[in-house]
C-alpha positions in Angstrom: 71.3 261.2 113.9 73.7 258.6 115.3 74.9 255.7 113.3 75.2 252.2 114.6 77.6 249.7 113.1 76.7 246.1 113.9 79.4 243.6 114.6 78.0 240.8 112.4 80.7 238.3 113.4 79.9 238.7 117.1 76.1 238.5 116.5 76.6 235.3 114.4 78.8 233.8 117.2 76.3 234.7 119.8 73.4 233.1 117.8 75.5 229.9 117.3 76.4 229.6 121.0 75.4 226.4 122.8 73.1 228.2 125.3 71.1 229.6 122.4 70.7 226.2 120.9 69.6 224.9 124.3 67.0 227.7 124.5 65.7 226.8 121.1 65.3 223.2 122.0 63.3 224.2 125.2 61.0 226.2 123.0 60.6 223.3 120.5 59.7 220.7 123.3 56.0 221.6 123.4 55.8 221.4 119.6 57.5 218.0 119.7 55.1 216.8 122.4 52.1 218.0 120.3 53.4 216.3 117.2 54.0 213.0 119.1 50.5 213.2 120.6 48.9 213.7 117.2 51.0 211.3 115.2 49.2 208.2 113.7 50.1 205.0 115.5 49.9 202.0 113.2 53.4 200.6 114.1 54.6 203.5 116.2 57.7 203.9 114.0 56.8 207.4 112.9 55.8 208.7 116.3 59.0 207.2 117.7 61.2 208.9 115.1 59.9 212.4 115.8 62.6 214.6 117.2 63.7 218.3 117.7 67.0 219.6 116.5 68.7 222.9 116.0 69.5 223.9 112.4 71.4 226.9 111.0 70.1 228.6 107.9 70.8 232.3 107.8 69.8 232.1 111.5 69.6 229.5 114.2 66.3 227.7 114.2 64.7 224.8 116.0 63.0 222.2 113.8 60.7 219.3 114.6 60.3 216.4 112.3 61.0 212.8 111.3 63.3 211.1 108.9 60.8 208.2 108.4 58.8 208.2 105.2 
């Protein structure tokens, strides 16, 4: 049985690369559009504040949300 040793630093660098972040934002775009379409519109402030961004936890992720209460 062959053993494989992962280069964790290289994998982390690859997952933090700008092109991976761009790909995640492309994937988040339909989620953002759906959130904006379904957001309540009393003043429009909440809907206008929705955005997508890339975050890093133990992996790179795209998040969609708002900073308005």
